[in-house]
N, CA, C and O atoms as a GROMACS GRO file, in nm:
protein
  564
    1MET      N    1  -2.268  -0.104   0.035
    1MET     CA    2  -2.166  -0.078   0.136
    1MET      C    3  -2.216   0.032   0.228
    1MET      O    4  -2.268   0.134   0.183
    2GLU      N    5  -2.201   0.009   0.358
    2GLU     CA    6  -2.231   0.113   0.455
    2GLU      C    7  -2.102   0.191   0.481
    2GLU      O    8  -2.005   0.137   0.533
    3LYS      N    9  -2.103   0.318   0.444
    3LYS     CA   10  -1.983   0.400   0.456
    3LYS      C   11  -1.954   0.431   0.602
    3LYS      O   12  -2.042   0.471   0.678
    4MET      N   13  -1.826   0.411   0.641
    4MET     CA   14  -1.779   0.445   0.774
    4MET      C   15  -1.705   0.578   0.773
    4MET      O   16  -1.707   0.652   0.871
    5TYR      N   17  -1.640   0.608   0.661
    5TYR     CA   18  -1.555   0.726   0.650
    5TYR      C   19  -1.531   0.752   0.503
    5TYR      O   20  -1.523   0.658   0.424
    6THR      N   21  -1.518   0.878   0.465
    6THR     CA   22  -1.483   0.915   0.329
    6THR      C   23  -1.367   1.014   0.334
    6THR      O   24  -1.379   1.122   0.390
    7ALA      N   25  -1.256   0.975   0.274
    7ALA     CA   26  -1.141   1.065   0.262
    7ALA      C   27  -1.159   1.148   0.136
    7ALA      O   28  -1.208   1.099   0.034
    8VAL      N   29  -1.120   1.274   0.144
    8VAL     CA   30  -1.133   1.364   0.030
    8VAL      C   31  -0.998   1.432   0.008
    8VAL      O   32  -0.943   1.494   0.098
    9ALA      N   33  -0.946   1.420  -0.114
    9ALA     CA   34  -0.822   1.487  -0.151
    9ALA      C   35  -0.838   1.541  -0.291
    9ALA      O   36  -0.907   1.483  -0.375
   10THR      N   37  -0.773   1.655  -0.315
   10THR     CA   38  -0.781   1.720  -0.446
   10THR      C   39  -0.640   1.740  -0.498
   10THR      O   40  -0.551   1.786  -0.427
   11SER      N   41  -0.621   1.704  -0.625
   11SER     CA   42  -0.492   1.732  -0.689
   11SER      C   43  -0.511   1.841  -0.793
   11SER      O   44  -0.615   1.852  -0.857
   12VAL      N   45  -0.407   1.922  -0.807
   12VAL     CA   46  -0.405   2.027  -0.908
   12VAL      C   47  -0.274   2.009  -0.985
   12VAL      O   48  -0.166   2.011  -0.925
   13GLY      N   49  -0.283   1.991  -1.115
   13GLY     CA   50  -0.163   1.979  -1.196
   13GLY      C   51  -0.111   1.837  -1.215
   13GLY      O   52  -0.003   1.819  -1.270
   14GLY      N   53  -0.185   1.737  -1.171
   14GLY     CA   54  -0.144   1.598  -1.191
   14GLY      C   55  -0.010   1.567  -1.127
   14GLY      O   56   0.016   1.605  -1.012
   15ARG      N   57   0.077   1.497  -1.202
   15ARG     CA   58   0.208   1.456  -1.150
   15ARG      C   59   0.305   1.572  -1.132
   15ARG      O   60   0.410   1.555  -1.071
   16SER      N   61   0.272   1.686  -1.181
   16SER     CA   62   0.358   1.805  -1.164
   16SER      C   63   0.277   1.916  -1.098
   16SER      O   64   0.266   2.026  -1.151
   17GLY      N   65   0.222   1.884  -0.982
   17GLY     CA   66   0.136   1.980  -0.915
   17GLY      C   67   0.138   1.962  -0.765
   17GLY      O   68   0.243   1.955  -0.702
   18SER      N   69   0.018   1.956  -0.709
   18SER     CA   70   0.005   1.942  -0.564
   18SER      C   71  -0.116   1.856  -0.532
   18SER      O   72  -0.205   1.836  -0.615
   19VAL      N   73  -0.117   1.805  -0.410
   19VAL     CA   74  -0.230   1.727  -0.361
   19VAL      C   75  -0.256   1.771  -0.217
   19VAL      O   76  -0.164   1.791  -0.139
   20LYS      N   77  -0.385   1.787  -0.185
   20LYS     CA   78  -0.421   1.835  -0.052
   20LYS      C   79  -0.548   1.765  -0.006
   20LYS      O   80  -0.643   1.750  -0.081
   21SER      N   81  -0.546   1.721   0.121
   21SER     CA   82  -0.666   1.660   0.178
   21SER      C   83  -0.762   1.769   0.223
   21SER      O   84  -0.720   1.883   0.248
   22SER      N   85  -0.889   1.735   0.235
   22SER     CA   86  -0.991   1.834   0.270
   22SER      C   87  -0.968   1.894   0.408
   22SER      O   88  -1.010   2.007   0.434
   23ASP      N   89  -0.901   1.820   0.498
   23ASP     CA   90  -0.874   1.873   0.632
   23ASP      C   91  -0.740   1.945   0.641
   23ASP      O   92  -0.705   1.999   0.746
   24GLY      N   93  -0.664   1.946   0.530
   24GLY     CA   94  -0.537   2.016   0.526
   24GLY      C   95  -0.420   1.940   0.586
   24GLY      O   96  -0.306   1.989   0.580
   25VAL      N   97  -0.444   1.822   0.645
   25VAL     CA   98  -0.335   1.745   0.704
   25VAL      C   99  -0.235   1.703   0.597
   25VAL      O  100  -0.114   1.707   0.619
   26LEU      N  101  -0.286   1.662   0.483
   26LEU     CA  102  -0.202   1.625   0.370
   26LEU      C  103  -0.197   1.746   0.277
   26LEU      O  104  -0.301   1.790   0.227
   27ASN      N  105  -0.078   1.798   0.252
   27ASN     CA  106  -0.063   1.914   0.166
   27ASN      C  107   0.077   1.905   0.105
   27ASN      O  108   0.174   1.958   0.161
   28LEU      N  109   0.088   1.837  -0.010
   28LEU     CA  110   0.217   1.802  -0.066
   28LEU      C  111   0.231   1.845  -0.212
   28LEU      O  112   0.135   1.849  -0.288
   29GLU      N  113   0.355   1.876  -0.248
   29GLU     CA  114   0.386   1.898  -0.388
   29GLU      C  115   0.418   1.762  -0.450
   29GLU      O  116   0.484   1.678  -0.389
   30VAL      N  117   0.372   1.743  -0.572
   30VAL     CA  118   0.387   1.616  -0.643
   30VAL      C  119   0.469   1.640  -0.770
   30VAL      O  120   0.443   1.734  -0.845
   31ARG      N  121   0.568   1.554  -0.792
   31ARG     CA  122   0.650   1.561  -0.913
   31ARG      C  123   0.686   1.419  -0.956
   31ARG      O  124   0.694   1.330  -0.871
   32PRO      N  125   0.708   1.397  -1.084
   32PRO     CA  126   0.754   1.265  -1.128
   32PRO      C  127   0.895   1.238  -1.073
   32PRO      O  128   0.975   1.331  -1.061
   33PRO      N  129   0.924   1.112  -1.039
   33PRO     CA  130   1.060   1.079  -0.995
   33PRO      C  131   1.157   1.087  -1.113
   33PRO      O  132   1.116   1.087  -1.229
   34LYS      N  133   1.287   1.094  -1.082
   34LYS     CA  134   1.388   1.101  -1.188
   34LYS      C  135   1.374   0.985  -1.286
   34LYS      O  136   1.396   1.002  -1.406
   35GLU      N  137   1.339   0.867  -1.235
   35GLU     CA  138   1.327   0.748  -1.320
   35GLU      C  139   1.220   0.764  -1.428
   35GLU      O  140   1.220   0.693  -1.528
   36MET      N  141   1.128   0.858  -1.407
   36MET     CA  142   1.022   0.883  -1.504
   36MET      C  143   1.042   1.018  -1.574
   36MET      O  144   0.948   1.074  -1.631
   37GLY      N  145   1.165   1.071  -1.568
   37GLY     CA  146   1.195   1.196  -1.637
   37GLY      C  147   1.167   1.321  -1.556
   37GLY      O  148   1.177   1.432  -1.609
   38GLY      N  149   1.133   1.305  -1.429
   38GLY     CA  150   1.104   1.420  -1.345
   38GLY      C  151   1.227   1.471  -1.272
   38GLY      O  152   1.337   1.420  -1.293
   39PRO      N  153   1.207   1.572  -1.187
   39PRO     CA  154   1.320   1.634  -1.118
   39PRO      C  155   1.370   1.555  -0.997
   39PRO      O  156   1.480   1.581  -0.949
   40GLY      N  157   1.289   1.460  -0.948
   40GLY     CA  158   1.328   1.394  -0.823
   40GLY      C  159   1.322   1.495  -0.711
   40GLY      O  160   1.242   1.588  -0.715
   41GLY      N  161   1.406   1.478  -0.611
   41GLY     CA  162   1.411   1.576  -0.502
   41GLY      C  163   1.308   1.549  -0.394
   41GLY      O  164   1.259   1.438  -0.379
   42ASN      N  165   1.277   1.654  -0.320
   42ASN     CA  166   1.189   1.642  -0.202
   42ASN      C  167   1.042   1.654  -0.238
   42ASN      O  168   0.970   1.738  -0.182
   43TYR      N  169   0.998   1.573  -0.329
   43TYR     CA  170   0.858   1.570  -0.370
   43TYR      C  171   0.808   1.426  -0.358
   43TYR      O  172   0.886   1.332  -0.360
   44THR      N  173   0.679   1.412  -0.345
   44THR     CA  174   0.621   1.278  -0.347
   44THR      C  175   0.561   1.252  -0.485
   44THR      O  176   0.565   1.339  -0.572
   45ASN      N  177   0.506   1.133  -0.503
   45ASN     CA  178   0.441   1.097  -0.628
   45ASN      C  179   0.326   1.002  -0.597
   45ASN      O  180   0.320   0.949  -0.486
   46PRO      N  181   0.237   0.978  -0.691
   46PRO     CA  182   0.122   0.893  -0.664
   46PRO      C  183   0.159   0.752  -0.618
   46PRO      O  184   0.088   0.693  -0.536
   47GLU      N  185   0.268   0.698  -0.670
   47GLU     CA  186   0.307   0.562  -0.632
   47GLU      C  187   0.350   0.556  -0.485
   47GLU      O  188   0.318   0.460  -0.415
   48GLN      N  189   0.423   0.658  -0.439
   48GLN     CA  190   0.461   0.663  -0.297
   48GLN      C  191   0.337   0.676  -0.208
   48GLN      O  192   0.328   0.610  -0.104
   49LEU      N  193   0.244   0.758  -0.249
   49LEU     CA  194   0.122   0.776  -0.170
   49LEU      C  195   0.041   0.647  -0.165
   49LEU      O  196  -0.013   0.612  -0.060
   50PHE      N  197   0.034   0.577  -0.277
   50PHE     CA  198  -0.037   0.449  -0.282
   50PHE      C  199   0.033   0.347  -0.194
   50PHE      O  200  -0.032   0.273  -0.120
   51ALA      N  201   0.167   0.341  -0.201
   51ALA     CA  202   0.245   0.247  -0.119
   51ALA      C  203   0.224   0.275   0.029
   51ALA      O  204   0.207   0.181   0.108
   52ALA      N  205   0.224   0.401   0.068
   52ALA     CA  206   0.202   0.437   0.209
   52ALA      C  207   0.064   0.393   0.255
   52ALA      O  208   0.050   0.333   0.362
   53GLY      N  209  -0.037   0.422   0.175
   53GLY     CA  210  -0.173   0.384   0.212
   53GLY      C  211  -0.192   0.233   0.218
   53GLY      O  212  -0.252   0.182   0.312
   54TYR      N  213  -0.141   0.163   0.118
   54TYR     CA  214  -0.158   0.018   0.112
   54TYR      C  215  -0.085  -0.050   0.228
   54TYR      O  216  -0.140  -0.140   0.291
   55SER      N  217   0.038  -0.008   0.256
   55SER     CA  218   0.114  -0.074   0.364
   55SER      C  219   0.046  -0.051   0.499
   55SER      O  220   0.039  -0.143   0.580
   56ALA      N  221  -0.002   0.070   0.525
   56ALA     CA  222  -0.069   0.099   0.651
   56ALA      C  223  -0.201   0.021   0.663
   56ALA      O  224  -0.231  -0.035   0.768
   57CYS      N  225  -0.276   0.018   0.556
   57CYS     CA  226  -0.404  -0.053   0.556
   57CYS      C  227  -0.382  -0.203   0.573
   57CYS      O  228  -0.454  -0.267   0.650
   58PHE      N  229  -0.284  -0.259   0.504
   58PHE     CA  230  -0.257  -0.402   0.514
   58PHE      C  231  -0.211  -0.437   0.655
   58PHE      O  232  -0.249  -0.541   0.709
   59GLY      N  233  -0.129  -0.351   0.715
   59GLY     CA  234  -0.087  -0.374   0.853
   59GLY      C  235  -0.205  -0.376   0.949
   59GLY      O  236  -0.209  -0.458   1.040
   60SER      N  237  -0.300  -0.287   0.927
   60SER     CA  238  -0.421  -0.286   1.010
   60SER      C  239  -0.504  -0.411   0.987
   60SER      O  240  -0.559  -0.467   1.082
   61ALA      N  241  -0.514  -0.456   0.864
   61ALA     CA  242  -0.589  -0.579   0.834
   61ALA      C  243  -0.523  -0.698   0.904
   61ALA      O  244  -0.592  -0.786   0.957
   62LEU      N  245  -0.389  -0.701   0.904
   62LEU     CA  246  -0.317  -0.808   0.974
   62LEU      C  247  -0.345  -0.806   1.123
   62LEU      O  248  -0.371  -0.910   1.183
   63SER      N  249  -0.342  -0.688   1.182
   63SER     CA  250  -0.371  -0.676   1.324
   63SER      C  251  -0.514  -0.719   1.354
   63SER      O  252  -0.539  -0.785   1.455
   64HIS      N  253  -0.606  -0.684   1.268
   64HIS     CA  254  -0.747  -0.721   1.284
   64HIS      C  255  -0.764  -0.873   1.285
   64HIS      O  256  -0.827  -0.928   1.376
   65VAL      N  257  -0.710  -0.940   1.185
   65VAL     CA  258  -0.729  -1.086   1.178
   65VAL      C  259  -0.652  -1.157   1.288
   65VAL      O  260  -0.697  -1.261   1.337
   66SER      N  261  -0.537  -1.105   1.328
   66SER     CA  262  -0.460  -1.171   1.434
   66SER      C  263  -0.529  -1.156   1.570
   66SER      O  264  -0.533  -1.250   1.648
   67LEU      N  265  -0.583  -1.038   1.598
   67LEU     CA  266  -0.653  -1.018   1.725
   67LEU      C  267  -0.777  -1.106   1.735
   67LEU      O  268  -0.812  -1.151   1.844
   68ALA      N  269  -0.844  -1.129   1.624
   68ALA     CA  270  -0.960  -1.218   1.623
   68ALA      C  271  -0.920  -1.360   1.663
   68ALA      O  272  -1.002  -1.437   1.713
   69LYS      N  273  -0.793  -1.395   1.641
   69LYS     CA  274  -0.740  -1.527   1.677
   69LYS      C  275  -0.663  -1.522   1.809
   69LYS      O  276  -0.599  -1.619   1.848
   70LYS      N  277  -0.670  -1.406   1.877
   70LYS     CA  278  -0.600  -1.383   2.003
   70LYS      C  279  -0.449  -1.398   1.991
   70LYS      O  280  -0.381  -1.446   2.082
   71ILE      N  281  -0.398  -1.356   1.874
   71ILE     CA  282  -0.254  -1.353   1.849
   71ILE      C  283  -0.213  -1.206   1.845
   71ILE      O  284  -0.267  -1.129   1.765
   72HIS      N  285  -0.119  -1.168   1.930
   72HIS     CA  286  -0.076  -1.028   1.936
   72HIS      C  287   0.054  -1.012   1.858
   72HIS      O  288   0.156  -1.070   1.892
   73ILE      N  289   0.047  -0.931   1.753
   73ILE     CA  290   0.163  -0.907   1.667
   73ILE      C  291   0.176  -0.758   1.641
   73ILE      O  292   0.082  -0.681   1.660
   74LYS      N  293   0.293  -0.719   1.598
   74LYS     CA  294   0.316  -0.582   1.550
   74LYS      C  295   0.386  -0.597   1.414
   74LYS      O  296   0.508  -0.594   1.406
   75PRO      N  297   0.306  -0.613   1.308
   75PRO     CA  298   0.365  -0.640   1.177
   75PRO      C  299   0.437  -0.519   1.119
   75PRO      O  300   0.398  -0.404   1.143
   76GLU      N  301   0.540  -0.547   1.043
   76GLU     CA  302   0.608  -0.444   0.964
   76GLU      C  303   0.577  -0.475   0.818
   76GLU      O  304   0.610  -0.583   0.768
   77VAL      N  305   0.514  -0.381   0.751
   77VAL     CA  306   0.469  -0.403   0.614
   77VAL      C  307   0.531  -0.298   0.522
   77VAL      O  308   0.516  -0.178   0.544
   78THR      N  309   0.600  -0.346   0.420
   78THR     CA  310   0.660  -0.257   0.320
   78THR      C  311   0.593  -0.285   0.186
   78THR      O  312   0.600  -0.397   0.135
   79ALA      N  313   0.530  -0.184   0.129
   79ALA     CA  314   0.469  -0.198  -0.003
   79ALA      C  315   0.562  -0.136  -0.106
   79ALA      O  316   0.600  -0.019  -0.095
   80LYS      N  317   0.597  -0.214  -0.206
   80LYS     CA  318   0.678  -0.165  -0.318
   80LYS      C  319   0.585  -0.155  -0.438
   80LYS      O  320   0.544  -0.256  -0.495
   81VAL      N  321   0.553  -0.032  -0.476
   81VAL     CA  322   0.459  -0.010  -0.587
   81VAL      C  323   0.538   0.031  -0.710
   81VAL      O  324   0.610   0.131  -0.709
   82SER      N  325   0.525  -0.047  -0.815
   82SER     CA  326   0.592  -0.019  -0.942
   82SER      C  327   0.490   0.027  -1.045
   82SER      O  328   0.374  -0.014  -1.042
   83ILE      N  329   0.536   0.112  -1.136
   83ILE     CA  330   0.453   0.156  -1.247
   83ILE      C  331   0.528   0.124  -1.376
   83ILE      O  332   0.650   0.141  -1.384
   84GLY      N  333   0.456   0.079  -1.474
   84GLY     CA  334   0.516   0.049  -1.604
   84GLY      C  335   0.413   0.061  -1.714
   84GLY      O  336   0.296   0.088  -1.689
   85THR      N  337   0.459   0.042  -1.835
   85THR     CA  338   0.368   0.052  -1.950
   85THR      C  339   0.305  -0.083  -1.977
   85THR      O  340   0.366  -0.189  -1.958
   86LYS      N  341   0.180  -0.078  -2.022
   86LYS     CA  342   0.106  -0.197  -2.057
   86LYS      C  343   0.123  -0.227  -2.205
   86LYS      O  344   0.144  -0.137  -2.286
   87GLU      N  345   0.114  -0.354  -2.237
   87GLU     CA  346   0.110  -0.392  -2.378
   87GLU      C  347  -0.014  -0.330  -2.440
   87GLU      O  348  -0.123  -0.342  -2.383
   88GLY      N  349  -0.002  -0.266  -2.551
   88GLY     CA  350  -0.116  -0.203  -2.616
   88GLY      C  351  -0.141  -0.060  -2.570
   88GLY      O  352  -0.237   0.004  -2.614
   89GLY      N  353  -0.055  -0.009  -2.480
   89GLY     CA  354  -0.069   0.130  -2.437
   89GLY      C  355  -0.121   0.144  -2.296
   89GLY      O  356  -0.181   0.052  -2.241
   90GLY      N  357  -0.099   0.258  -2.240
   90GLY     CA  358  -0.143   0.286  -2.104
   90GLY      C  359  -0.038   0.244  -2.002
   90GLY      O  360   0.072   0.203  -2.037
   91PHE      N  361  -0.076   0.254  -1.877
   91PHE     CA  362   0.016   0.225  -1.767
   91PHE      C  363  -0.047   0.124  -1.672
   91PHE      O  364  -0.169   0.108  -1.668
   92GLN      N  365   0.037   0.057  -1.597
   92GLN     CA  366  -0.009  -0.048  -1.506
   92GLN      C  367   0.073  -0.041  -1.379
   92GLN      O  368   0.192  -0.009  -1.382
   93LEU      N  369   0.011  -0.071  -1.266
   93LEU     CA  370   0.081  -0.083  -1.139
   93LEU      C  371   0.102  -0.229  -1.104
   93LEU      O  372   0.030  -0.317  -1.152
   94ALA      N  373   0.202  -0.254  -1.022
   94ALA     CA  374   0.225  -0.385  -0.960
   94ALA      C  375   0.272  -0.359  -0.818
   94ALA      O  376   0.338  -0.259  -0.792
   95VAL      N  377   0.238  -0.449  -0.727
   95VAL     CA  378   0.274  -0.432  -0.586
   95VAL      C  379   0.345  -0.556  -0.535
   95VAL      O  380   0.300  -0.668  -0.558
   96GLU      N  381   0.455  -0.533  -0.465
   96GLU     CA  382   0.521  -0.639  -0.388
   96GLU      C  383   0.507  -0.599  -0.243
   96GLU      O  384   0.557  -0.495  -0.201
   97MET      N  385   0.439  -0.683  -0.166
   97MET     CA  386   0.414  -0.655  -0.025
   97MET      C  387   0.508  -0.742   0.058
   97MET      O  388   0.494  -0.865   0.060
   98ASP      N  389   0.604  -0.679   0.126
   98ASP     CA  390   0.696  -0.750   0.215
   98ASP      C  391   0.642  -0.736   0.357
   98ASP      O  392   0.634  -0.626   0.411
   99VAL      N  393   0.607  -0.851   0.417
   99VAL     CA  394   0.547  -0.852   0.550
   99VAL      C  395   0.640  -0.926   0.645
   99VAL      O  396   0.678  -1.040   0.620
  100HIS      N  397   0.677  -0.859   0.753
  100HIS     CA  398   0.764  -0.920   0.853
  100HIS      C  399   0.690  -0.923   0.986
  100HIS      O  400   0.644  -0.820   1.036
  101ILE      N  401   0.678  -1.044   1.044
  101ILE     CA  402   0.609  -1.060   1.171
  101ILE      C  403   0.699  -1.140   1.264
  101ILE      O  404   0.734  -1.254   1.234
  102LYS      N  405   0.736  -1.081   1.375
  102LYS     CA  406   0.820  -1.148   1.475
  102LYS      C  407   0.733  -1.226   1.573
  102LYS      O  408   0.617  -1.192   1.597
  103GLY      N  409   0.791  -1.332   1.629
  103GLY     CA  410   0.728  -1.400   1.741
  103GLY      C  411   0.629  -1.509   1.708
  103GLY      O  412   0.570  -1.568   1.799
  104ILE      N  413   0.608  -1.539   1.581
  104ILE     CA  414   0.521  -1.651   1.544
  104ILE      C  415   0.590  -1.732   1.435
  104ILE      O  416   0.690  -1.688   1.378
  105SER      N  417   0.537  -1.850   1.408
  105SER     CA  418   0.599  -1.937   1.308
  105SER      C  419   0.575  -1.884   1.167
  105SER      O  420   0.484  -1.804   1.144
  106GLN      N  421   0.656  -1.930   1.075
  106GLN     CA  422   0.640  -1.892   0.935
  106GLN      C  423   0.502  -1.932   0.885
  106GLN      O  424   0.437  -1.854   0.814
  107GLN      N  425   0.457  -2.051   0.920
  107GLN     CA  426   0.326  -2.099   0.875
  107GLN      C  427   0.214  -2.012   0.930
  107GLN      O  428   0.122  -1.976   0.857
  108GLU      N  429   0.220  -1.977   1.060
  108GLU     CA  430   0.119  -1.890   1.119
  108GLU      C  431   0.117  -1.754   1.049
  108GLU      O  432   0.012  -1.699   1.018
  109ALA      N  433   0.237  -1.700   1.025
  109ALA     CA  434   0.248  -1.570   0.960
  109ALA      C  435   0.187  -1.574   0.820
  109ALA      O  436   0.112  -1.485   0.782
  110GLU      N  437   0.219  -1.677   0.743
  110GLU     CA  438   0.165  -1.690   0.608
  110GLU      C  439   0.014  -1.701   0.608
  110GLU      O  440  -0.053  -1.645   0.522
  111GLU      N  441  -0.041  -1.774   0.706
  111GLU     CA  442  -0.186  -1.787   0.716
  111GLU      C  443  -0.252  -1.653   0.750
  111GLU      O  444  -0.355  -1.618   0.692
  112LEU      N  445  -0.192  -1.579   0.842
  112LEU     CA  446  -0.246  -1.448   0.878
  112LEU      C  447  -0.241  -1.352   0.759
  112LEU      O  448  -0.336  -1.278   0.734
  113VAL      N  449  -0.129  -1.353   0.686
  113VAL     CA  450  -0.114  -1.265   0.570
  113VAL      C  451  -0.216  -1.300   0.463
  113VAL      O  452  -0.276  -1.212   0.402
  114LYS      N  453  -0.236  -1.429   0.440
  114LYS     CA  454  -0.334  -1.473   0.341
  114LYS      C  455  -0.475  -1.425   0.380
  114LYS      O  456  -0.551  -1.379   0.295
  115GLU      N  457  -0.508  -1.437   0.507
  115GLU     CA  458  -0.639  -1.393   0.554
  115GLU      C  459  -0.652  -1.240   0.547
  115GLU      O  460  -0.756  -1.188   0.508
  116ALA      N  461  -0.546  -1.170   0.585
  116ALA     CA  462  -0.548  -1.023   0.579
  116ALA      C  463  -0.567  -0.975   0.436
  116ALA      O  464  -0.633  -0.874   0.411
  117HIS      N  465  -0.508  -1.048   0.342
  117HIS     CA  466  -0.519  -1.011   0.200
  117HIS      C  467  -0.664  -1.022   0.151
  117HIS      O  468  -0.702  -0.958   0.053
  118GLN      N  469  -0.744  -1.103   0.219
  118GLN     CA  470  -0.885  -1.117   0.182
  118GLN      C  471  -0.972  -1.007   0.241
  118GLN      O  472  -1.079  -0.977   0.187
  119VAL      N  473  -0.928  -0.945   0.353
  119VAL     CA  474  -1.012  -0.844   0.417
  119VAL      C  475  -0.962  -0.701   0.396
  119VAL      O  476  -1.040  -0.607   0.413
  120CYS      N  477  -0.837  -0.682   0.358
  120CYS     CA  478  -0.782  -0.548   0.339
  120CYS      C  479  -0.855  -0.476   0.224
  120CYS      O  480  -0.864  -0.532   0.114
  121PRO      N  481  -0.906  -0.356   0.246
  121PRO     CA  482  -0.976  -0.284   0.140
  121PRO      C  483  -0.889  -0.257   0.017
  121PRO      O  484  -0.939  -0.262  -0.096
  122TYR      N  485  -0.760  -0.229   0.035
  122TYR     CA  486  -0.672  -0.208  -0.080
  122TYR      C  487  -0.656  -0.338  -0.158
  122TYR      O  488  -0.658  -0.337  -0.281
  123SER      N  489  -0.641  -0.449  -0.088
  123SER     CA  490  -0.629  -0.578  -0.155
  123SER      C  491  -0.756  -0.609  -0.232
  123SER      O  492  -0.751  -0.660  -0.345
  124ASN      N  493  -0.870  -0.580  -0.172
  124ASN     CA  494  -0.997  -0.605  -0.240
  124ASN      C  495  -1.012  -0.515  -0.362
  124ASN      O  496  -1.069  -0.557  -0.463
  125ALA      N  497  -0.962  -0.392  -0.354
  125ALA     CA  498  -0.973  -0.300  -0.467
  125ALA      C  499  -0.881  -0.339  -0.582
  125ALA      O  500  -0.914  -0.314  -0.698
  126THR      N  501  -0.768  -0.399  -0.552
  126THR     CA  502  -0.670  -0.432  -0.656
  126THR      C  503  -0.684  -0.576  -0.708
  126THR      O  504  -0.630  -0.608  -0.814
  127ARG      N  505  -0.754  -0.662  -0.635
  127ARG     CA  506  -0.764  -0.804  -0.672
  127ARG      C  507  -0.814  -0.822  -0.815
  127ARG      O  508  -0.913  -0.761  -0.856
  128ASN      N  509  -0.745  -0.905  -0.890
  128ASN     CA  510  -0.776  -0.937  -1.029
  128ASN      C  511  -0.761  -0.816  -1.122
  128ASN      O  512  -0.811  -0.817  -1.235
  129ASN      N  513  -0.694  -0.713  -1.074
  129ASN     CA  514  -0.673  -0.595  -1.155
  129ASN      C  515  -0.524  -0.566  -1.174
  129ASN      O  516  -0.481  -0.529  -1.283
  130ILE      N  517  -0.446  -0.582  -1.067
  130ILE     CA  518  -0.301  -0.566  -1.076
  130ILE      C  519  -0.235  -0.683  -1.003
  130ILE      O  520  -0.297  -0.749  -0.919
  131GLU      N  521  -0.110  -0.708  -1.037
  131GLU     CA  522  -0.035  -0.814  -0.972
  131GLU      C  523   0.007  -0.768  -0.832
  131GLU      O  524   0.069  -0.662  -0.817
  132VAL      N  525  -0.028  -0.847  -0.731
  132VAL     CA  526   0.014  -0.821  -0.593
  132VAL      C  527   0.085  -0.947  -0.544
  132VAL      O  528   0.024  -1.054  -0.535
  133THR      N  529   0.213  -0.933  -0.513
  133THR     CA  530   0.294  -1.044  -0.463
  133THR      C  531   0.314  -1.025  -0.314
  133THR      O  532   0.352  -0.917  -0.268
  134LEU      N  533   0.289  -1.131  -0.237
  134LEU     CA  534   0.306  -1.126  -0.092
  134LEU      C  535   0.431  -1.205  -0.053
  134LEU      O  536   0.445  -1.321  -0.089
  135LYS      N  537   0.520  -1.141   0.022
  135LYS     CA  538   0.640  -1.208   0.075
  135LYS      C  539   0.634  -1.198   0.226
  135LYS      O  540   0.616  -1.089   0.281
  136VAL      N  541   0.649  -1.311   0.294
  136VAL     CA  542   0.633  -1.316   0.440
  136VAL      C  543   0.761  -1.367   0.503
  136VAL      O  544   0.816  -1.469   0.462
  137THR      N  545   0.809  -1.295   0.605
  137THR     CA  546   0.925  -1.341   0.683
  137THR      C  547   0.891  -1.330   0.831
  137THR      O  548   0.810  -1.248   0.872
  138THR      N  549   0.956  -1.416   0.911
  138THR     CA  550   0.934  -1.414   1.056
  138THR      C  551   1.065  -1.406   1.132
  138THR      O  552   1.065  -1.369   1.250
  139GLU      N  553   1.174  -1.438   1.070
  139GLU     CA  554   1.305  -1.436   1.138
  139GLU      C  555   1.361  -1.294   1.138
  139GLU      O  556   1.307  -1.205   1.072
  140ASN      N  557   1.469  -1.275   1.213
  140ASN     CA  558   1.535  -1.144   1.213
  140ASN      C  559   1.578  -1.108   1.072
  140ASN      O  560   1.623  -1.194   0.996
  141LYS      N  561   1.564  -0.981   1.039
  141LYS     CA  562   1.601  -0.934   0.906
  141LYS      C  563   1.750  -0.929   0.890
  141LYS      O  564   1.799  -0.892   0.783
   0.00000   0.00000   0.00000
């Protein structure tokens, strides 16, 4: 792989600590959500950060494949990242990706999403490792 960019972030204290990017743009306190026994409140968690990254990256992948076909879209992508326990121990993630694209047919949207799922770096990193479900809509929400 020819590297184009490398993001650097450091966490201190795991799920009950902080995370900061090397440029200081990202500087957040991290806590487990109430659902996992944490305090909740105005803190983020690794699943939210993953959902934010995956949804933004997938949206860019969609724009990339659509522009190559001379189709201009502004996709809305919502990533729902779940965490749970695995059989035999440990933890596992699952992702439900809700993609909404206005102005094109359902079939066109599904084809673009399928193609974007093949080129998105997050999709490539998670493929055959975690369950990723794609839901596509084109009508008004």
